[in-house]
C-alpha positions in Angstrom: 86.9 69.4 62.2 90.0 69.8 64.3 91.0 67.6 67.2 89.9 70.2 69.8 86.5 70.4 68.2 86.2 66.6 68.4 87.2 66.6 72.0 84.6 69.2 72.8 81.8 67.2 71.1 82.9 64.1 73.1 82.8 66.0 76.4 79.4 67.5 75.5 77.9 64.1 74.6 79.3 62.5 77.8 77.7 65.3 79.9 74.4 64.8 78.1 74.6 61.1 78.8 75.3 61.7 82.5 72.3 64.0 82.7 70.0 61.5 81.0 71.1 58.7 83.3 70.4 60.9 86.4 66.9 61.6 85.0 66.4 57.8 84.6 67.2 57.3 88.2 64.8 60.0 89.3 62.0 58.6 87.2 62.6 55.1 88.7 62.0 56.6 92.1 58.5 58.1 91.3 55.4 56.8 93.2 53.7 53.8 91.8 50.6 55.9 91.1 52.1 57.0 87.8 52.7 53.5 86.6 50.9 52.5 83.4 47.1 51.7 84.2 45.6 48.2 84.2 42.9 47.1 81.7 40.1 47.7 84.2 41.4 51.1 85.0 41.6 51.9 81.3 38.0 50.9 80.8 36.9 53.1 83.6 38.9 56.0 82.2 37.2 55.6 78.9 33.8 55.7 80.6 34.7 58.8 82.4 35.7 60.5 79.1 32.3 59.9 77.6 30.0 63.0 77.1 28.0 61.9 80.1 30.4 63.3 82.6 30.7 61.9 86.1 28.9 63.9 88.7 32.3 64.3 90.4 34.3 66.5 88.1 37.3 66.6 90.4 37.8 62.9 90.3 37.4 62.9 86.6 40.3 65.4 86.1 42.6 63.4 88.4 42.1 60.3 86.4 43.7 62.0 83.4 47.2 62.6 85.0 48.7 59.2 84.3 48.4 59.8 80.6 50.6 63.0 80.8 53.2 61.2 82.8 53.3 58.4 80.3 53.9 60.8 77.5 56.7 62.5 79.4 58.4 59.2 80.2 58.2 58.2 76.5 59.9 61.4 75.4 62.6 61.0 78.1 63.2 57.5 76.9 63.9 58.7 73.4 66.4 61.3 74.7 68.2 58.8 76.9 68.3 56.3 74.0 69.9 58.9 71.7 72.5 59.9 74.3 73.3 56.3 75.1 73.9 55.5 71.4 76.3 58.5 71.2 78.1 57.4 74.3 78.4 53.8 73.1 80.0 55.1 69.9 82.4 57.3 71.7 83.4 54.6 74.1 83.9 52.2 71.2 86.2 54.7 69.5 88.3 55.0 72.6 88.5 51.2 73.0 89.5 50.7 69.4 92.0 53.6 69.6 93.6 52.1 72.7 94.1 48.8 70.8 95.5 50.2 67.5 97.4 53.4 68.5 100.5 51.5 69.7 101.3 50.4 66.2 100.8 53.9 64.8 103.1 55.4 67.5 105.8 52.9 66.5 105.6 54.1 62.9 105.9 57.7 64.0 108.8 56.9 66.2 110.7 55.2 63.4 110.2 58.3 61.2 111.0 60.7 64.1 107.9 62.6 63.0 107.4 65.3 65.6 104.0 66.5 64.2 102.6 63.0 64.1 103.8 62.2 67.6 102.1 65.4 68.8 98.9 64.3 67.2 99.2 60.9 68.8 99.8 62.5 72.2 96.5 64.4 71.9 94.7 61.3 70.8 96.0 59.4 73.8 94.9 62.2 76.1 91.4 62.2 74.7 90.9 58.4 74.7 92.2 58.2 78.2 89.7 60.8 79.4 86.8 59.0 77.8 87.7 55.6 79.3 88.3 57.2 82.7 84.8 58.6 82.6 83.1 55.4 81.5 80.3 54.6 84.0 80.2 51.2 85.7 76.7 50.4 84.3 75.4 47.6 82.2 76.2 47.9 78.5 79.1 50.3 78.9 82.0 47.8 78.9 83.4 49.2 82.1 85.8 46.3 82.7 87.4 46.6 79.3 87.9 50.3 79.7 89.7 49.8 83.0 91.9 47.1 81.5 93.0 49.4 78.6 93.7 52.5 80.7 97.2 51.4 81.9 98.4 50.9 78.3 97.2 54.3 77.3 98.9 56.0 80.2 102.1 54.2 79.5 102.0 55.2 75.8 101.4 58.8 76.9 104.5 58.8 79.0 106.6 57.2 76.2 105.4 59.7 73.6 106.1 62.7 76.0 109.6 61.5 76.7 110.3 61.1 72.9 109.0 64.6 72.2 111.0 66.1 75.0 114.1 64.3 73.8 113.6 65.5 70.2 113.2 69.1 71.4 116.4 68.9 73.4 118.3 67.4 70.5 117.2 70.2 68.2 118.1 72.8 70.8 121.6 71.3 71.2 122.0 71.3 67.4 121.0 75.0 67.3 123.5 76.0 70.0 126.3 74.0 68.3 125.6 75.9 65.0 125.7 79.2 66.8 129.0 78.3 68.5 130.6 77.2 65.2 129.6 80.4 63.5 131.1 82.5 66.3 134.6 81.1 65.8 134.7 81.2 62.0 137.9 82.8 60.6 140.0 82.7 63.8 141.9 84.1 65.7 139.4 85.9 67.9 139.5 87.9 71.1 139.2 86.0 74.3 135.6 87.2 74.7 134.5 85.4 71.5 136.1 82.2 72.6 134.3 82.5 75.9 130.9 82.9 74.2 131.6 79.9 72.0 132.7 77.8 75.0 129.4 78.7 76.8 127.3 77.6 73.9 129.1 74.3 73.5 128.6 73.7 77.2 124.9 74.4 76.9 124.6 72.1 73.9 126.3 69.3 75.8 124.0 69.9 78.8 120.9 69.4 76.5 122.3 66.1 75.1 123.2 64.8 78.5 119.6 65.4 79.7 118.1 63.2 77.0 116.8 59.9 78.4 118.5 56.7 77.1 115.1 55.1 76.5 114.0 57.6 73.8 114.1 57.3 70.0 117.0 59.8 69.6 119.2 58.5 72.3 121.7 57.0 69.9 121.9 60.2 67.9 122.4 62.2 71.0 125.2 59.9 72.2 127.1 60.3 68.9 126.7 64.1 69.0 127.7 64.3 72.6 131.1 62.8 71.8 131.6 65.2 68.9 130.5 68.2 71.0 132.9 67.4 73.8 135.8 67.3 71.4 134.8 70.7 70.1 134.5 72.1 73.6 138.0 70.8 74.4 139.4 72.6 71.3 137.7 75.8 72.2 139.1 75.7 75.7 142.6 75.4 74.2 142.1 78.3 71.8 140.7 80.3 74.7 143.7 79.5 76.8 146.0 80.9 74.1 143.9 84.0 73.8 144.1 84.5 77.5 147.9 84.3 77.4 147.7 87.0 74.8 145.7 89.1 77.2 148.3 88.6 79.9 151.1 89.8 77.6 149.0 92.8 76.7 148.4 93.7 80.3 152.2 93.4 81.0 152.8 95.8 78.2 150.3 98.3 79.7 152.1 98.0 83.0 155.4 98.8 81.3 153.9 101.9 79.7 153.0 103.1 83.2 156.6 102.7 84.1 157.7 104.6 80.9 159.6 101.6 79.7 158.2 101.9 76.2 160.6 99.5 74.4 159.9 96.7 76.8 156.1 97.5 76.5 156.4 97.1 72.7 158.0 93.7 73.2 155.1 92.5 75.3 152.5 93.8 72.9 154.3 92.0 70.0 154.1 88.7 72.0 150.4 89.4 72.6 149.8 89.9 68.9 151.8 86.8 68.0 149.5 84.7 70.1 146.3 86.5 69.1 146.4 88.9 66.2 142.8 89.9 66.6 143.3 91.7 69.9 142.8 95.4 69.3 144.0 96.5 72.7 147.5 95.2 71.9 147.6 97.4 68.8 146.5 100.4 70.8 149.2 99.7 73.4 151.8 99.6 70.7 150.5 102.8 69.2 150.8 104.6 72.6 154.3 103.3 73.1 155.5 104.4 69.7 153.8 107.8 70.2 155.6 108.3 73.5 158.9 107.4 71.7 158.1 110.2 69.2 157.1 108.0 66.3 153.5 109.1 65.6 153.4 107.8 62.1 154.2 104.3 63.4 151.6 104.8 66.1 148.9 105.7 63.6 149.5 102.4 61.7 148.8 100.5 64.9 145.7 102.5 65.7 144.5 101.8 62.2 144.9 98.1 62.8 142.9 98.3 66.0 140.1 100.1 64.2 140.0 97.5 61.5 139.4 94.9 64.2 136.8 96.9 66.0 135.3 99.9 64.2 133.5 100.9 67.4 136.6 101.2 69.5 136.4 104.8 70.8 139.9 104.7 72.4 141.5 103.8 69.1 140.0 106.9 67.5 140.9 109.1 70.4 144.6 108.0 70.5 144.9 108.3 66.7 143.5 111.8 67.0 146.3 112.6 69.5 148.9 111.4 67.1 147.4 113.4 64.2 147.5 116.4 66.4 151.1 115.8 67.3 151.9 115.7 63.6 150.2 119.1 63.1 147.1 117.7 61.3 144.3 119.3 63.3 141.6 118.4 60.7 142.3 114.7 60.9 142.5 115.0 64.7 139.1 116.6 64.8 137.7 113.8 62.7 139.0 111.2 65.1 137.7 113.0 68.2 134.3 113.2 66.5 134.4 109.4 65.9 135.5 108.7 69.5 132.6 110.8 70.8 130.2 109.2 68.4 131.1 105.7 69.7 131.3 106.8 73.3 129.1 109.9 74.0 130.4 110.4 77.6 134.1 110.4 76.6 135.2 113.5 78.6 138.9 113.4 77.4 137.7 113.4 73.8 135.7 116.5 74.4 138.7 118.1 76.0 141.0 117.4 73.1 138.4 118.2 70.5 138.1 121.6 72.2 141.8 122.2 71.6 141.4 121.1 67.9 138.5 123.5 67.4 140.5 126.4 68.8 143.5 125.5 66.7 141.1 125.6 63.6 140.0 129.1 64.7 136.6 128.0 66.0 136.5 129.4 69.6 132.8 129.0 70.0 132.9 125.3 69.3 136.0 125.0 71.5 134.2 126.6 74.5 131.2 124.3 74.0 133.5 121.3 74.1 135.4 122.5 77.2 132.1 123.1 78.9 130.9 119.6 78.1 134.2 118.2 79.2 134.0 120.0 82.5 130.4 118.6 83.1 131.4 115.0 82.2 134.6 115.1 84.4 132.5 116.4 87.3 129.9 113.6 86.8 132.7 111.0 86.6 134.5 112.3 89.7 137.6 113.4 87.9 138.3 116.6 89.8 141.7 117.5 88.4 140.5 117.4 84.7 137.2 119.0 85.6 139.1 122.0 87.2 141.4 122.2 84.1 138.5 122.2 81.6 136.7 124.9 83.7 139.9 126.9 83.9 140.4 126.9 80.1 136.7 127.7 79.6 137.0 130.7 81.9 140.1 131.9 80.2 138.5 131.7 76.7 135.4 133.5 77.9 137.5 136.3 79.4 140.0 136.7 76.6 138.7 136.6 73.1 140.5 137.8 70.0 138.1 140.7 69.7 139.2 142.4 72.9 143.0 141.9 72.6 145.2 144.6 71.1 148.7 144.1 69.6 150.4 144.7 73.0 148.4 141.8 74.5 149.5 139.5 71.7 153.2 140.0 72.6 152.5 138.6 76.0 151.3 135.3 74.6 153.9 134.6 72.0 154.9 130.9 71.7 158.1 130.2 73.4 160.0 127.2 75.0 161.7 127.2 78.3 165.1 125.6 79.1 163.4 122.2 79.7 161.9 122.2 76.3 158.3 122.9 77.5 156.0 125.6 76.3 156.2 128.8 78.4 152.4 128.8 79.1 151.9 125.1 79.4 149.0 123.8 81.5 149.5 120.1 82.4 146.5 117.9 83.0 145.8 114.7 84.8 145.2 111.6 82.5 143.1 108.9 84.2 143.7 105.2 83.3 142.6 104.4 79.8 140.5 101.2 79.7 138.5 99.6 76.9 134.8 99.7 77.2 134.7 96.6 75.1 136.4 94.3 77.6 136.7 94.0 81.3 139.9 91.9 81.1 142.1 93.6 78.6 143.7 96.9 79.6 144.3 99.8 77.3 147.7 101.2 78.4 147.9 104.3 80.5 150.5 106.8 79.4 152.5 108.6 82.1 150.7 111.4 83.7 151.4 114.9 82.3 152.6 113.3 79.1 150.0 115.5 77.4 149.4 119.2 78.0 147.0 121.9 77.1 148.8 125.2 76.4 147.4 128.7 76.6 146.7 130.3 73.2 149.5 131.6 71.1 147.8 134.4 69.3 150.4 134.8 66.6 149.7 131.5 65.0 146.0 131.0 65.7 146.3 129.2 69.0 146.8 125.6 70.2 145.6 123.9 73.3 148.0 120.9 73.2 151.7 121.3 73.1 153.5 119.5 70.3 156.9 118.0 70.7 159.7 119.9 69.1 160.5 118.3 65.8 
């Protein structure tokens, strides 16, 4: 039978004992009329019971009551005796346990046996409850029970402290393992180092909360020193990663100033300090793209995607470079991936609309421009929302089916004296930021560096002007 079952039986027997004792006290207070009869009274009773009944039948019936009371008292005596025997056995167990359990607890402490300590904790709780309820009556060894109670309570406190200390030690070890796994195969982005630092700090907090009087205090002290060393190393690595972030953000600022060469230098410094920072590779890609080197830009976008396959901005910018190189199919694939990883990416819908139109799929293009207009409106980007709506209205009004040859002449591709397409529609580009980090900036190219151009019907159409090559 389990420990809980035993505890229930003990409580039940104690309750029965208390009830029997109360009955004893009530019987002791009954009138003397029900006391066992004397010899003379017994003789008289026997005469009354003969066939020759007394002329007073009422008196004869009354004389029989003491016999019924005597029988009842006898039965109660048997019940009280049985309960008392059980109570004595339970109390004897509790007294014996309080004498021997100290040695058993020491054995469990030496083994650092959690399960055994938990069993002893429950045993101590039960034995303490029994001795606390021992009545101060003859035969119940009340004084011995009171003398043993302080030791039981002290042992309960000791066992509970040990169990708490063991649990905290194991929690610290788990946190340390998680922190170590996080930083395998460095370098890592600053966010990873920050998570590892937090776990080491939590593990140290668990160790520091362990009482020095517990059985694992020496182990905790040794691990505390080791964990503090690891935390110091993590902080150093995090500081280096933060410097990389600072160089990356300087590069982003230089792109905003259109100083692309200087931006590339900052991104190179960022990568030298932390080669696992995808934002720096995206920044380099944008800088190289603005310098007209889209092949080099694509290589940097590829590296960013290797580091973070869910980085929507990397796919989006790689799509722009593929489009600049005249590869609308690959551009479309990248825009799809950007939207897959960031469903509310309005700019990706806008550019994908242009790619669809370039691939002679005007219906898909109009659907993307409509989605882009809705998202820009929700995001409060009024300039791009108006642009997407303007292009959508234009496509709906002018389709290939209702244009004749004379119309096509009006939309021939041409370049003005500044080298810009004749029918170019420039659009606002909001700052590009990574959704994966709140501290690393994705560079923002200069406004109007991209453009969406009205269709050139002679070649199938394009919504984004390409640089002259």
